[in-house]
N, C-alpha and C positions, 0 to 999 in steps of 0.2 A: 503493500501500500505506498501509495504516496503522499510528503504532505509537502507544505510549504508554509516558510516561516523569512526570518530579516535575518542577516548575519550581522548581528549588534558589537560582534567585539572580533579582530582579526589580528595576528601579532605574525605577521609577514616573515621579519627574519626570523622565526619559529615556526614556522607553513603550519600554524594552528588556530584556530577559533571556533564560536561558538553561534549559534543559529536558536534565535527565540521563535518558538513556534507559531502561528497563526494564531490558532485556538486558544493559546495561553498553553500552558504548562512548565515544567521543567526545558532547560534550555539541554541545547543538544550538542554535543561535541563534532566538530568539523577539522580533518585534515586537509591538506592541499591533494594529495592523491586520490581521495574520496570525489574530486569533481569527474566530471566527465569527461572524455576525450576529446582533445582540442580547444574545452575553457580554458579562460586565464587565470590566473590568479586575483582573490579578489583583494579591493581594497578597502571594504568595511562600508557596509548597509546595503550592501546589494539582497533584491528579492529573489529568492531561492525556491524550487523544489528538490525533493529527496525522497530516499526512504532509509527506514531506520533500522539500526542493526544493535539487540543490546550488548552490551559487552560486560561481562560478571567483575563486580566490584568497582566500575567502574562507573556507570552508567551507561545511556543510549550511546550511540556516534551514526553521524551523517553517511550516508554510502550515493553512488549516484548522482552527486548534487550537479545541478545545472540552472544556469539564469535563466531568470523570468524577464525582466526590463531589458539587460544587455543584447540576450543574443535572440529573444523572441521564439524560441525553438519550442513544439508542442511535444506534449509525452504522449504516445498513441501507442495501447500493447504492448508497454513495458518497453518499449524503445523512444529516444527522442527521433524522431525526424524536425527537416528543414522547412522553415515555413515557405508556403508556396511563393514562388518569383514572380510571376505571369506580370503583375505590376510594376515591378523595376525595370522586368524584362521589355515592356512596352515602354517605360520612357527612356529608358536604353535606347530602342529602335528608332522612337522621336526623335532622339537626339542626332542620331547619327545620320538619319533622313537628311534634317536638317543643314547639318554640318556640310553635307555632300550637296545640297542646293545653293549652300552658300558658296562651298566651291566651283562649283558650275559657273551660278551667277558671276563672281570674279575672273576664275577663267573667259568667260566670252567679253565680258567687258575690257580683260587683257588682249585676247586678241584682236579685239573691234580698235585698239587704237591708234593702228597705223594707217587704216580706210579713214578715220576721221582727222589725222593728222596732212593725209595726205588731199582730203576731200575741203578740207578747213578755209577758207580764203585769210589770203596774208594778212598776218596781225603789221600793225606799224612799231617799227623800234622808239616808241615812248617809254620815258624814264616810267623803268617796274613791270614795263612787258617783256616777257620770252620773246628772243627774235622767233621766226619761222625760218624752217629751211627753205633755202634757195628753189621757187618755183619758175618752172615757164611760165611767163606773159603772153595770153593769148590776144593780147592789143598791141604786142608789139610791131611797131611800122620800122619798115626795112632805109635804114639811110641812104639817104638820098647820094647819088655817087660827088654831088660840089661838097659835101658836106667834108670838114677837117677833118674830122674824130671817127674811129669803124670802133666797133664791140670786141675789146680785145682781153674781155675777163678778168680786169680791176672791177670791183667792187668797195671800197673802202673809199674814203679822202685823203689819206696820204699816199694814194697810187696817181690820182690826180693831177695835172699838171695847170690848171685853172679855172675858174667859175664854171667858163663856159664851156669845156669839157665836163665835168661836172654834171653842167644842165645837161648836156646831151648824153651821158652813160644814163642819169635819173628818167631821161623820156624814154629812150630807148632800147638800154639793154634791161636783161633780167637779172634779178640776182643780188642788188646793190645795195649796200648798208650804209647810203649818205644824204637819206633825211630821218632822221633819230627822231626828231618829233612829229614829223607826219604833214609839215604844211606847204609841202610841194617846194620850198625851198634848198636845195643841198648843201653840205659842207659849207655850214656856216660860221664857226667858228674857224674854218680855214680859207677858204678861196671865195665864197658868198658873203663876206662878213660889209663889205659897202655895194650892194645889189646898185645902184645910182652910177657906181663908175664903170659897170659890165656894159 
């Protein structure tokens, strides 16, 4: 027959203590070897179920002790059965499915990034804005034969030789980075400081 009680005294250094039965009566001696297989040593105060074995001249002793609150195991037909794990398995399944969905969504967004960058309009080089990669301009005009300048791959103001050349590159050549504030005037700090002189 199994009883229920609470461990009221526990001397861990000596490996024993006592259980106070729920229905009252004499305390029952508990040795750590009397715990069910896999049960950790008590700290004191745990609610337990146990069987009583009389010991001549020493009083009752607890055997096959199992925790009620800590492990929530149930005693069925003289043995301990683990609790049903349906609800915990369901929660685990839901968490795994959510993690997979989040990972798939993140992968899709990551995979779409290069396409979005290629199709996005070119942003200007204003302060704080990230420069876009060089793109071919669809409105590029072919310079006339009478022009003194040709597109030779220059993209920075430091490569220009005059304000006129900078204006030519801004108007006709793709991928230039010479109009930082996007106002249509190139190389304002180097070549086109005084537009009225051009």
